[in-house]
N, C-alpha and C positions, 0 to 999 in steps of 0.2 A: 238485550242489545237491539238497537233500532235497525230496521231493514236497510237503511242507507249505509250504515257502518258495516253490516254483513256483506252487502253488495260490493262495497269498496274493497274490503279485505279479500273477498272471493276473486274479484277482478285482478288484484295484485297476484294472488296465488296462481291463477290460471296463466297469466302472462309470464310468470316466472317459469312454469313447467313447460309451457308451449315452446316449440321450436320455430313457429311460424313468423314470429316478430310482429304479428298483428295486434292491434289493440282490441279489447273485448267490448263489444256492443251488446245490447239487450237481447237481440235476436240471433246472435252468432251461434253456430253449431260447433260444439267442442271437437267433434271428430272431423267433419268436412272442412271447417273454416280454420280451426286451430291446430289440426294435425294430431290430435290425441289418439292414442291406441289404448289397448287394455292396460298396459303398464302405466301409462300416464293417468288414466282414470283412477287406478288404484292408488297411485301416488297423491293424487288430488284428494280423494276420500280420506287417506291417512292424514294428510295435512290439516284437512277440515276437522277430523276427529281430535287431533291435538290442539288446534287453535281454539276450538269452541267446546271442548270437553264433551264430545259426543261419541257414541259408539253405534256404528251402522252394522246391520245384519245384511250382508250382501245377497243372501238368498231372497230377501224381501224387497230389495231395490230393483225397480223396473227402470233400467238404464234408458229406455226410450223416453221416460218422463223427465230425465235430467240432462239430456244432451244439449238442449238450448239453454243458454246462460240464464235467462230470466226464470225459466222453470227450475233450474238448478238452485238459484237464489231462494225461490219459494220453498223448495224441498228442504234446504238447510234451515231456513227460518222456522218452518213447521216443526222440524226435528228439534231445534233449540227450544221452542215453545213447549213441546211435549216433554222434553227432558227436565224442564223447570217446574213442570207442573201439575 
């Protein structure tokens, strides 16, 4: 799946979960800008797992590396690539 398609789908997922009403930009912080808490982050990861047929080991996820939208996109794209290959 192309990065742009992943990015678009993730943007939709985040905007659906967020209660902020803000649109997602590349540098937006999921906690500070989108109002995510730990429950919202788990919901997002669960949605990503279902949508992209992935499985995350939460003990290995460094949440500091995925709080910015563009970094989260890279993390998901890398996870997709690893799972395919």
